[in-house]
MILO-713973 format. One line per field, with one value per atom (N, C-alpha, C): residue number from 1; residue in three letters; atom name; x, z, y. Coordinates in steps of 0.2 Angstrom, whole numbers. Atoms other than C-alpha are relative to their C-alpha. Example, Ala and Ser with C-alpha at 12.3 -4.5 7.8 and 13.67 -1.06 7.14 Angstrom:
2
pos <- 1, 1, 1, 2, 2, 2
code <- ALA, ALA, ALA, SER, SER, SER
site <- N, CA, C, N, CA, C
east <- 4, 62, 4, -4, 68, -4
up <- 0, 39, 0, -1, 36, 3
north <- -6, -22, 6, -6, -5, 5
//
This chain:
206
pos <- 1, 1, 1, 2, 2, 2, 3, 3, 3, 4, 4, 4, 5, 5, 5, 6, 6, 6, 7, 7, 7, 8, 8, 8, 9, 9, 9, 10, 10, 10, 11, 11, 11, 12, 12, 12, 13, 13, 13, 14, 14, 14, 15, 15, 15, 16, 16, 16, 17, 17, 17, 18, 18, 18, 19, 19, 19, 20, 20, 20, 21, 21, 21, 22, 22, 22, 23, 23, 23, 24, 24, 24, 25, 25, 25, 26, 26, 26, 27, 27, 27, 28, 28, 28, 29, 29, 29, 30, 30, 30, 31, 31, 31, 32, 32, 32, 33, 33, 33, 34, 34, 34, 35, 35, 35, 36, 36, 36, 37, 37, 37, 38, 38, 38, 39, 39, 39, 40, 40, 40, 41, 41, 41, 42, 42, 42, 43, 43, 43, 44, 44, 44, 45, 45, 45, 46, 46, 46, 47, 47, 47, 48, 48, 48, 49, 49, 49, 50, 50, 50, 51, 51, 51, 52, 52, 52, 53, 53, 53, 54, 54, 54, 55, 55, 55, 56, 56, 56, 57, 57, 57, 58, 58, 58, 59, 59, 59, 60, 60, 60, 61, 61, 61, 62, 62, 62, 63, 63, 63, 64, 64, 64, 65, 65, 65, 66, 66, 66, 67, 67, 67, 68, 68, 68, 69, 69, 69, 70, 70, 70, 71, 71, 71, 72, 72, 72, 73, 73, 73, 74, 74, 74, 75, 75, 75, 76, 76, 76, 77, 77, 77, 78, 78, 78, 79, 79, 79, 80, 80, 80, 81, 81, 81, 82, 82, 82, 83, 83, 83, 84, 84, 84, 85, 85, 85, 86, 86, 86, 87, 87, 87, 88, 88, 88, 89, 89, 89, 90, 90, 90, 91, 91, 91, 92, 92, 92, 93, 93, 93, 94, 94, 94, 95, 95, 95, 96, 96, 96, 97, 97, 97, 98, 98, 98, 99, 99, 99, 100, 100, 100, 101, 101, 101, 102, 102, 102, 103, 103, 103, 104, 104, 104, 105, 105, 105, 106, 106, 106, 107, 107, 107, 108, 108, 108, 109, 109, 109, 110, 110, 110, 111, 111, 111, 112, 112, 112, 113, 113, 113, 114, 114, 114, 115, 115, 115, 116, 116, 116, 117, 117, 117, 118, 118, 118, 119, 119, 119, 120, 120, 120, 121, 121, 121, 122, 122, 122, 123, 123, 123, 124, 124, 124, 125, 125, 125, 126, 126, 126, 127, 127, 127, 128, 128, 128, 129, 129, 129, 130, 130, 130, 131, 131, 131, 132, 132, 132, 133, 133, 133, 134, 134, 134, 135, 135, 135, 136, 136, 136, 137, 137, 137, 138, 138, 138, 139, 139, 139, 140, 140, 140, 141, 141, 141, 142, 142, 142, 143, 143, 143, 144, 144, 144, 145, 145, 145, 146, 146, 146, 147, 147, 147, 148, 148, 148, 149, 149, 149, 150, 150, 150, 151, 151, 151, 152, 152, 152, 153, 153, 153, 154, 154, 154, 155, 155, 155, 156, 156, 156, 157, 157, 157, 158, 158, 158, 159, 159, 159, 160, 160, 160, 161, 161, 161, 162, 162, 162, 163, 163, 163, 164, 164, 164, 165, 165, 165, 166, 166, 166, 167, 167, 167, 168, 168, 168, 169, 169, 169, 170, 170, 170, 171, 171, 171, 172, 172, 172, 173, 173, 173, 174, 174, 174, 175, 175, 175, 176, 176, 176, 177, 177, 177, 178, 178, 178, 179, 179, 179, 180, 180, 180, 181, 181, 181, 182, 182, 182, 183, 183, 183, 184, 184, 184, 185, 185, 185, 186, 186, 186, 187, 187, 187, 188, 188, 188, 189, 189, 189, 190, 190, 190, 191, 191, 191, 192, 192, 192, 193, 193, 193, 194, 194, 194, 195, 195, 195, 196, 196, 196, 197, 197, 197, 198, 198, 198, 199, 199, 199, 200, 200, 200, 201, 201, 201, 202, 202, 202, 203, 203, 203, 204, 204, 204, 205, 205, 205, 206, 206, 206
code <- MET, MET, MET, ASN, ASN, ASN, VAL, VAL, VAL, LEU, LEU, LEU, LEU, LEU, LEU, GLN, GLN, GLN, LYS, LYS, LYS, SER, SER, SER, PHE, PHE, PHE, LEU, LEU, LEU, ILE, ILE, ILE, GLY, GLY, GLY, LEU, LEU, LEU, ALA, ALA, ALA, LEU, LEU, LEU, THR, THR, THR, LEU, LEU, LEU, PHE, PHE, PHE, THR, THR, THR, THR, THR, THR, SER, SER, SER, CYS, CYS, CYS, ALA, ALA, ALA, SER, SER, SER, THR, THR, THR, LYS, LYS, LYS, THR, THR, THR, LEU, LEU, LEU, HIS, HIS, HIS, VAL, VAL, VAL, TRP, TRP, TRP, LYS, LYS, LYS, ASP, ASP, ASP, GLU, GLU, GLU, LYS, LYS, LYS, HIS, HIS, HIS, THR, THR, THR, GLN, GLN, GLN, LYS, LYS, LYS, LEU, LEU, LEU, GLY, GLY, GLY, LYS, LYS, LYS, THR, THR, THR, LEU, LEU, LEU, VAL, VAL, VAL, ILE, ILE, ILE, ALA, ALA, ALA, VAL, VAL, VAL, ALA, ALA, ALA, GLU, GLU, GLU, LEU, LEU, LEU, ASP, ASP, ASP, ARG, ARG, ARG, MET, MET, MET, ARG, ARG, ARG, ASP, ASP, ASP, HIS, HIS, HIS, ALA, ALA, ALA, GLU, GLU, GLU, ASN, ASN, ASN, MET, MET, MET, LEU, LEU, LEU, ALA, ALA, ALA, TRP, TRP, TRP, ARG, ARG, ARG, LEU, LEU, LEU, SER, SER, SER, ASP, ASP, ASP, LEU, LEU, LEU, GLY, GLY, GLY, ILE, ILE, ILE, GLU, GLU, GLU, ALA, ALA, ALA, ILE, ILE, ILE, ALA, ALA, ALA, SER, SER, SER, ASN, ASN, ASN, LYS, LYS, LYS, VAL, VAL, VAL, ILE, ILE, ILE, PRO, PRO, PRO, GLN, GLN, GLN, LEU, LEU, LEU, GLY, GLY, GLY, SER, SER, SER, LYS, LYS, LYS, SER, SER, SER, ALA, ALA, ALA, ARG, ARG, ARG, GLU, GLU, GLU, ALA, ALA, ALA, ILE, ILE, ILE, ALA, ALA, ALA, ALA, ALA, ALA, LYS, LYS, LYS, VAL, VAL, VAL, LYS, LYS, LYS, GLU, GLU, GLU, LEU, LEU, LEU, GLY, GLY, GLY, VAL, VAL, VAL, GLN, GLN, GLN, ASN, ASN, ASN, VAL, VAL, VAL, VAL, VAL, VAL, VAL, VAL, VAL, ILE, ILE, ILE, ARG, ARG, ARG, ALA, ALA, ALA, VAL, VAL, VAL, SER, SER, SER, LYS, LYS, LYS, ASP, ASP, ASP, GLU, GLU, GLU, TYR, TYR, TYR, SER, SER, SER, GLN, GLN, GLN, LEU, LEU, LEU, VAL, VAL, VAL, PRO, PRO, PRO, GLY, GLY, GLY, GLY, GLY, GLY, VAL, VAL, VAL, TYR, TYR, TYR, LEU, LEU, LEU, VAL, VAL, VAL, PRO, PRO, PRO, VAL, VAL, VAL, SER, SER, SER, TYR, TYR, TYR, TYR, TYR, TYR, SER, SER, SER, GLY, GLY, GLY, TRP, TRP, TRP, ASN, ASN, ASN, SER, SER, SER, PHE, PHE, PHE, TYR, TYR, TYR, ALA, ALA, ALA, ASP, ASP, ASP, SER, SER, SER, PHE, PHE, PHE, SER, SER, SER, VAL, VAL, VAL, VAL, VAL, VAL, ALA, ALA, ALA, VAL, VAL, VAL, PRO, PRO, PRO, GLY, GLY, GLY, ARG, ARG, ARG, ALA, ALA, ALA, TYR, TYR, TYR, ASP, ASP, ASP, ALA, ALA, ALA, GLU, GLU, GLU, PHE, PHE, PHE, PHE, PHE, PHE, THR, THR, THR, MET, MET, MET, VAL, VAL, VAL, THR, THR, THR, ASN, ASN, ASN, ILE, ILE, ILE, TYR, TYR, TYR, ASP, ASP, ASP, VAL, VAL, VAL, ARG, ARG, ARG, SER, SER, SER, GLU, GLU, GLU, THR, THR, THR, LEU, LEU, LEU, VAL, VAL, VAL, TRP, TRP, TRP, SER, SER, SER, TYR, TYR, TYR, LEU, LEU, LEU, SER, SER, SER, ARG, ARG, ARG, THR, THR, THR, LYS, LYS, LYS, VAL, VAL, VAL, GLU, GLU, GLU, MET, MET, MET, SER, SER, SER, ARG, ARG, ARG, GLU, GLU, GLU, GLY, GLY, GLY, ALA, ALA, ALA, ILE, ILE, ILE, ASN, ASN, ASN, PRO, PRO, PRO, PHE, PHE, PHE, ILE, ILE, ILE, GLU, GLU, GLU, THR, THR, THR, ILE, ILE, ILE, ILE, ILE, ILE, THR, THR, THR, GLN, GLN, GLN, LEU, LEU, LEU, GLU, GLU, GLU, ARG, ARG, ARG, GLY, GLY, GLY, LYS, LYS, LYS, LEU, LEU, LEU, LEU, LEU, LEU
site <- N, CA, C, N, CA, C, N, CA, C, N, CA, C, N, CA, C, N, CA, C, N, CA, C, N, CA, C, N, CA, C, N, CA, C, N, CA, C, N, CA, C, N, CA, C, N, CA, C, N, CA, C, N, CA, C, N, CA, C, N, CA, C, N, CA, C, N, CA, C, N, CA, C, N, CA, C, N, CA, C, N, CA, C, N, CA, C, N, CA, C, N, CA, C, N, CA, C, N, CA, C, N, CA, C, N, CA, C, N, CA, C, N, CA, C, N, CA, C, N, CA, C, N, CA, C, N, CA, C, N, CA, C, N, CA, C, N, CA, C, N, CA, C, N, CA, C, N, CA, C, N, CA, C, N, CA, C, N, CA, C, N, CA, C, N, CA, C, N, CA, C, N, CA, C, N, CA, C, N, CA, C, N, CA, C, N, CA, C, N, CA, C, N, CA, C, N, CA, C, N, CA, C, N, CA, C, N, CA, C, N, CA, C, N, CA, C, N, CA, C, N, CA, C, N, CA, C, N, CA, C, N, CA, C, N, CA, C, N, CA, C, N, CA, C, N, CA, C, N, CA, C, N, CA, C, N, CA, C, N, CA, C, N, CA, C, N, CA, C, N, CA, C, N, CA, C, N, CA, C, N, CA, C, N, CA, C, N, CA, C, N, CA, C, N, CA, C, N, CA, C, N, CA, C, N, CA, C, N, CA, C, N, CA, C, N, CA, C, N, CA, C, N, CA, C, N, CA, C, N, CA, C, N, CA, C, N, CA, C, N, CA, C, N, CA, C, N, CA, C, N, CA, C, N, CA, C, N, CA, C, N, CA, C, N, CA, C, N, CA, C, N, CA, C, N, CA, C, N, CA, C, N, CA, C, N, CA, C, N, CA, C, N, CA, C, N, CA, C, N, CA, C, N, CA, C, N, CA, C, N, CA, C, N, CA, C, N, CA, C, N, CA, C, N, CA, C, N, CA, C, N, CA, C, N, CA, C, N, CA, C, N, CA, C, N, CA, C, N, CA, C, N, CA, C, N, CA, C, N, CA, C, N, CA, C, N, CA, C, N, CA, C, N, CA, C, N, CA, C, N, CA, C, N, CA, C, N, CA, C, N, CA, C, N, CA, C, N, CA, C, N, CA, C, N, CA, C, N, CA, C, N, CA, C, N, CA, C, N, CA, C, N, CA, C, N, CA, C, N, CA, C, N, CA, C, N, CA, C, N, CA, C, N, CA, C, N, CA, C, N, CA, C, N, CA, C, N, CA, C, N, CA, C, N, CA, C, N, CA, C, N, CA, C, N, CA, C, N, CA, C, N, CA, C, N, CA, C, N, CA, C, N, CA, C, N, CA, C, N, CA, C, N, CA, C, N, CA, C, N, CA, C, N, CA, C, N, CA, C, N, CA, C, N, CA, C, N, CA, C, N, CA, C, N, CA, C, N, CA, C, N, CA, C, N, CA, C, N, CA, C, N, CA, C, N, CA, C, N, CA, C, N, CA, C, N, CA, C, N, CA, C, N, CA, C, N, CA, C, N, CA, C, N, CA, C, N, CA, C, N, CA, C, N, CA, C, N, CA, C, N, CA, C, N, CA, C, N, CA, C, N, CA, C, N, CA, C, N, CA, C
east <- -1, 612, -8, 9, 592, -2, 4, 587, 3, -1, 597, -4, 3, 590, -8, 7, 572, 0, 1, 575, 0, -2, 582, -8, 6, 566, -6, 7, 552, 3, -3, 563, -2, 1, 563, -8, 7, 544, -4, 3, 539, 2, -2, 549, -4, 5, 540, -8, 7, 524, -2, 0, 527, 1, 0, 533, -5, 6, 518, -5, 5, 507, 0, -1, 513, -4, 3, 504, 3, -5, 511, -1, 3, 502, 0, 1, 505, -3, 3, 494, 5, -5, 506, -5, 4, 491, -6, 6, 473, -3, 3, 464, -9, 5, 446, -3, 3, 436, -5, 5, 425, -7, 6, 412, -2, 2, 410, -3, 4, 397, -3, 4, 391, 5, -4, 397, 1, -2, 404, -5, 4, 394, 2, -2, 397, 8, -8, 417, 4, -6, 431, 7, -6, 446, 5, -5, 463, 6, -5, 479, 7, -7, 495, 6, -4, 508, 5, -4, 524, -2, 3, 518, -7, 6, 501, -4, 6, 497, -1, 0, 501, -7, 6, 488, -6, 5, 476, -2, 2, 477, -2, 2, 475, -6, 5, 462, -8, 4, 452, -2, 0, 454, -4, 2, 449, -8, 7, 433, -3, 3, 429, -3, 1, 429, -6, 5, 419, -7, 7, 405, -3, 2, 405, -5, 2, 401, -6, 6, 387, 1, -2, 396, 1, -1, 395, 8, -7, 414, 2, -3, 424, 7, -6, 441, 2, -1, 449, 3, -3, 458, -5, 5, 441, -2, 3, 437, 6, -5, 454, 7, -6, 466, 7, -7, 481, -1, 2, 481, 7, -8, 500, 0, 1, 495, -1, 0, 496, -7, 7, 477, -3, 3, 474, -5, 4, 468, -7, 5, 456, -5, 2, 451, -5, 2, 448, -6, 6, 437, -6, 7, 426, -2, 4, 423, -4, 2, 419, -7, 7, 405, -4, 5, 400, -3, 2, 398, -5, 4, 390, 4, -5, 405, -1, 1, 402, 6, -7, 419, 6, -6, 437, 5, -5, 449, 7, -5, 466, 6, -5, 481, 7, -6, 499, 6, -5, 516, 5, -2, 524, 10, -7, 542, 0, -1, 550, 8, -6, 564, 2, -3, 574, 4, -4, 582, 1, -3, 592, 2, -1, 592, 3, -1, 600, -2, 3, 590, 3, -4, 602, -4, 2, 599, -2, 1, 594, -2, 3, 588, -7, 6, 572, -1, 0, 565, -5, 4, 555, -3, 1, 546, 1, -2, 552, -1, -2, 553, -8, 5, 535, -2, 1, 533, 7, -9, 552, -1, -1, 545, 1, 0, 543, 7, -6, 561, 3, -3, 566, -4, 5, 552, 3, -1, 557, 8, -6, 576, 2, 0, 574, -5, 6, 558, 1, -2, 565, 7, -5, 577, 2, -2, 587, 0, 0, 584, 2, -2, 594, -4, 4, 586, 4, -6, 597, -3, 1, 599, -3, 3, 589, 1, 0, 593, -6, 5, 579, 0, 1, 576, -9, 6, 561, 0, 1, 554, -5, 4, 544, -2, 2, 532, -5, 5, 524, -5, 5, 507, -5, 6, 494, -6, 8, 475, -4, 4, 466, -6, 7, 446, -3, 2, 440, -8, 7, 422, -2, 3, 416, -3, 4, 403, 3, -4, 414, 7, -8, 431, 5, -4, 438, 4, -1, 449, -4, 4, 438, 3, -4, 449, 7, -7, 467, 2, -3, 477, 6, -7, 495, 2, 0, 502, 6, -7, 517, 1, 0, 519, 5, -7, 531, -2, 0, 534, 6, -4, 543, 0, -1, 539, -2, 2, 529, -5, 5, 520, -6, 6, 505, -2, 2, 504, -1, 0, 505, -5, 8, 489, -5, 4, 478, -1, 1, 481, 0, 0, 484, -7, 6, 468, -6, 5, 459, 2, 1, 467, -3, 2, 460, -8, 8, 442, -1, 2, 444, 0, 1, 449, -6, 5, 435, -5, 5, 423, 2, -1, 431, -3, 2, 429, -8, 7, 411, -2, 0, 414, -5, 4, 405, -6
up <- -9, 366, 1, -2, 365, -1, 1, 360, 6, -7, 374, 6, -6, 387, 0, 1, 380, 2, -1, 382, 8, -8, 400, 4, -4, 404, 0, -1, 398, 4, -5, 407, 7, -6, 422, 2, 0, 420, 0, -2, 418, 5, -6, 434, 5, -5, 443, 1, 1, 436, 4, -2, 441, 7, -8, 459, 3, -3, 463, -1, 2, 456, 5, -3, 467, 8, -8, 483, 5, -6, 499, 4, -2, 505, -7, 6, 494, 4, -1, 496, 1, 1, 499, 1, 0, 504, 4, -4, 509, 1, 1, 515, 4, -4, 521, -1, -1, 528, -4, 6, 513, 3, -3, 526, 3, -4, 535, -6, 5, 525, 4, -3, 537, 0, 2, 535, 8, -7, 550, 4, -6, 566, 4, -4, 580, 1, 1, 579, 6, -6, 593, -4, 4, 584, 5, -5, 592, -4, 1, 587, 4, -4, 594, -3, 1, 594, 4, -6, 603, 3, -2, 604, -1, -3, 612, -6, 5, 598, -6, 7, 584, 1, -1, 593, -2, -1, 596, -7, 8, 576, -3, 5, 569, 2, -3, 580, -2, 2, 578, -8, 6, 560, -4, 3, 555, 4, -3, 568, -4, 3, 560, -7, 8, 542, 1, 0, 547, 2, -3, 556, -6, 6, 540, -4, 5, 530, 4, -4, 543, 5, -5, 554, 7, -7, 573, 3, -2, 578, 5, -6, 594, -1, 0, 595, 7, -7, 609, 6, -4, 617, 3, -2, 621, 7, -5, 632, 5, -4, 637, -1, 1, 639, 1, 0, 645, -4, 5, 630, 3, 1, 634, 8, -8, 655, -1, 1, 659, 0, -2, 663, -7, 6, 645, -3, 4, 638, 5, -3, 651, 0, 1, 650, -7, 6, 632, -1, 1, 634, 4, -3, 647, -3, 5, 636, -6, 5, 622, 3, -2, 632, 4, -3, 640, -7, 6, 624, -6, 5, 615, -8, 6, 602, -4, 6, 586, -3, 2, 580, 2, -4, 585, -7, 5, 572, 3, -2, 576, -3, 6, 567, 5, -3, 572, -6, 5, 564, 2, -2, 562, -3, 2, 554, -2, 2, 551, -3, 3, 539, -2, 1, 536, -6, 6, 521, 0, 2, 516, -6, 8, 498, -1, 2, 489, -7, 7, 474, -3, 4, 460, -2, 4, 453, -7, 8, 435, -3, 4, 423, -3, 4, 416, -4, 4, 403, 1, -2, 407, -6, 6, 394, 3, -3, 396, -7, 5, 385, -6, 5, 377, -4, 3, 373, -2, 3, 366, -6, 5, 349, -4, 4, 335, -2, 1, 331, 3, -5, 346, 5, -4, 351, 2, 1, 346, 3, -3, 350, 8, -6, 366, 5, -5, 374, 4, -5, 384, 4, -4, 398, 5, -3, 408, 7, -8, 427, 3, -3, 438, 5, -6, 451, 5, -6, 467, 0, -2, 473, 6, -8, 490, 3, -5, 504, 4, -4, 513, 3, -3, 525, -1, 0, 523, 4, -4, 534, -4, 3, 527, 6, -5, 539, -2, 1, 537, 4, -5, 544, 0, 0, 548, 3, -3, 551, 0, -1, 557, 3, -3, 560, 3, -4, 572, 1, -2, 575, 7, -6, 593, 1, -1, 592, -1, 1, 585, 3, -3, 592, -4, 6, 575, -4, 4, 563, -7, 5, 549, -6, 5, 538, 2, -1, 537, -7, 5, 527, 2, -1, 526, -5, 5, 518, 1, -1, 516, 0, -1, 521, 1, 1, 515, 5, -5, 528, 0, 0, 523, 5, -3, 531, 8, -7, 547, 0, -1, 553, 0, -1, 556, -8, 7, 538, -5, 3, 532, 2, -3, 543, -4, 3, 533, -7, 6, 516, 1, -1, 524, 3, -3, 534, -7, 6, 516, -5, 3, 509, 4, -5, 524, -2, 2, 519, -8, 7, 501, 0, 0, 504, 3, -4, 517, -5, 4, 503, -5, 5, 491, 3, -4, 504, 2, -2, 506, 7, -7, 523, 2, -2, 523, -4
north <- -1, 512, 2, -1, 518, -7, 6, 501, -4, 4, 493, 3, -2, 504, -2, 1, 503, -9, 7, 483, -1, 0, 486, 3, -3, 497, -7, 4, 484, -7, 4, 470, 1, -1, 478, 3, 0, 483, -5, 7, 465, -2, 3, 460, 3, -5, 474, -3, 3, 467, -6, 8, 449, -1, 0, 453, 3, -3, 464, -5, 5, 451, -7, 6, 437, 1, -1, 434, 0, 2, 436, -7, 7, 420, -5, 5, 404, -7, 5, 389, -7, 6, 372, -6, 5, 360, 1, -1, 359, -7, 7, 344, 2, 0, 342, -8, 6, 327, 0, -1, 323, -3, 3, 314, 7, -5, 331, 6, -3, 340, 8, -4, 353, 7, -8, 373, 1, -4, 383, 1, -3, 385, 5, -4, 395, -1, 1, 397, 4, -3, 400, 0, -1, 407, 0, 1, 402, 1, 0, 409, -1, 1, 403, 3, -5, 417, 0, -3, 422, 7, -7, 439, 1, -1, 444, 4, -5, 458, -4, 4, 446, -6, 5, 433, 4, -4, 447, 2, -2, 454, -6, 5, 437, -3, 1, 432, 3, -4, 447, 1, -1, 449, -7, 7, 430, 1, -1, 433, 5, -6, 449, -2, 1, 442, -6, 6, 426, 3, -4, 437, 4, -4, 447, -3, 3, 434, -6, 3, 427, -6, 4, 416, 3, -3, 419, -3, 0, 420, 4, -4, 424, -1, 1, 428, -1, 3, 418, 5, -7, 434, 3, -4, 441, -5, 4, 426, -5, 4, 417, 5, -6, 432, -4, 4, 419, -6, 5, 407, -6, 5, 400, -3, 3, 396, -7, 8, 378, -3, 2, 379, 1, -4, 386, -6, 5, 368, -1, 0, 367, 6, -7, 385, 0, 0, 382, -4, 5, 366, 3, -2, 375, 5, -6, 390, -2, 3, 379, -1, 2, 371, 5, -6, 388, 2, -5, 397, -4, 6, 381, 2, -2, 384, -8, 6, 370, -1, 0, 374, 3, -5, 379, -1, -1, 386, 1, -1, 385, 2, -4, 395, 0, 0, 392, -1, 2, 393, -5, 5, 378, 1, -2, 385, 7, -7, 401, -1, -2, 406, 8, -7, 422, 1, 0, 429, 8, -6, 444, 0, -1, 450, 6, -5, 463, 1, 0, 470, 5, -5, 478, 4, -6, 494, 0, 0, 498, 7, -7, 512, -1, 0, 516, 7, -7, 530, 2, -3, 542, 7, -6, 555, 7, -9, 574, 4, -4, 589, -1, 0, 587, 5, -6, 605, 3, -2, 607, 1, -1, 607, -7, 7, 593, -2, 2, 593, -4, 4, 587, -4, 5, 577, -8, 7, 560, -1, 1, 563, 2, -1, 570, -1, 1, 564, -4, 5, 551, 1, -2, 554, -7, 6, 540, 2, -1, 539, -7, 7, 527, -1, 3, 517, -4, 1, 515, -9, 6, 496, 0, -1, 491, -7, 6, 478, 0, 1, 470, -7, 7, 456, -2, 3, 445, -7, 7, 431, -3, 4, 417, -6, 6, 407, -5, 5, 391, -1, 0, 391, -5, 6, 378, 3, -3, 382, -6, 6, 368, 1, 0, 366, -6, 5, 355, 0, 1, 349, -3, 2, 349, -5, 5, 338, -7, 5, 324, -1, 0, 330, -4, 1, 327, 6, -5, 337, -1, 0, 342, 4, -4, 354, 2, -3, 359, 3, -5, 372, 2, -2, 373, 5, -5, 388, 5, -3, 399, 8, -7, 418, 4, -4, 430, 7, -5, 445, 5, -4, 460, 7, -5, 475, -1, 2, 470, -6, 6, 454, 2, -2, 464, 0, -2, 470, -8, 8, 450, -2, 4, 445, 1, -2, 454, -5, 4, 445, -8, 6, 429, -3, 2, 428, 1, 1, 432, -7, 7, 416, -6, 4, 407, 1, -2, 415, -5, 3, 409, -7, 8, 391, -2, 3, 390, -1, 0, 396, -6, 6, 383, -6, 6, 370, -1, -1, 375, -1, -1, 377, 7, -7, 396, -1
//
């Protein structure tokens, strides 16, 4: 019985480590125009989102990370408050010209899936009674603790991040990814932004 419990503990531990090591954002595809060799210049960051707070958070985080790496970046919510209006396209074009923007980054979700899952409970072993004497140390030094199951809902967003070169008016880089959201959408944005930064570095755009 003890052997069985120990095996259960090791299997549970391995699954836990595997789960926590998986990134919340997975790369599906990266494309770059090989003829485009210039690094990012002054950049306008646009996030297309249903909720204003999600747009603001995504734009602000990416603009902040780009600025931290020496790129002059502007979140569109700072200069174009109403992105969803009919005149937004003209407003963006006017701001790009007014601010002397060289690149435009557009982030948007292209699909969303929702899942409900029940994670079954199990058992694990914890050491106890270290000071009860040598006779009982090996016999009683482990206690079985039950782990209750838990239910949770998860959302999966397929995201497209495109970079356009203003001078040539062409798409120069595109990143397709899938982001898992369990607790909050805001909480999933930061690691998603980090994957964008990593891919931009690999593509030698930073």
